Phi, psi and omega in degrees: 000147181290135178226137174235129183233117177269149175206166174105357177289168178171194179257128185215150178280157176305139184088352183277183183225152172217153171240118175269148177237145173232107180264126184249145176207162174086003179290133175268351174209168178299144173280157177279313182204153168239133186236155167253135173237161173216154180219119175270159179303134180062023176232158178290151173292136183234146174285141182250306187195148177223154172225137180271156179279325190296306186231004180074018177299145183235152171229139184226134177293148179302327185292338182237002179300137182086347179242327181251143178226127179262145179209168181223153173228096186295327178298330181257002182051048183226140173244140184244152171232102175278119184244115181243162178049052186291144179240157177304331178294342177283353181297125183180168168273128182256130184243144171261136180228136177240137178244135176264185187276357175246018171090002176283145178235154180223141185238143170275183184272347176097157175222136185278130173242123178235124182246112182202151175266000000 
């Protein structure tokens, strides 16, 4: 069964950095894309960034552009989200999502990111 496991969250001061990891396993075929989403308390879940498997194309939300960078390591079946210049508004649970070529999606359990002074 497909499993996605996020790690790397924690408590950080404004302006600090974190690197989130999403380790994927159990795929019977290549995924189409892996995305990071986040959800703050009492707010809707929002997309943060995605990377495709085919050519590594990336999409980044306007709110994090220039601060967050998504990358992949296919040999390790891992996708990373490097988060720099963190702001309190970045506080949320960050989820990893993988989409396959027939439209199925898979979610990890999430990792908490808290940005506060």
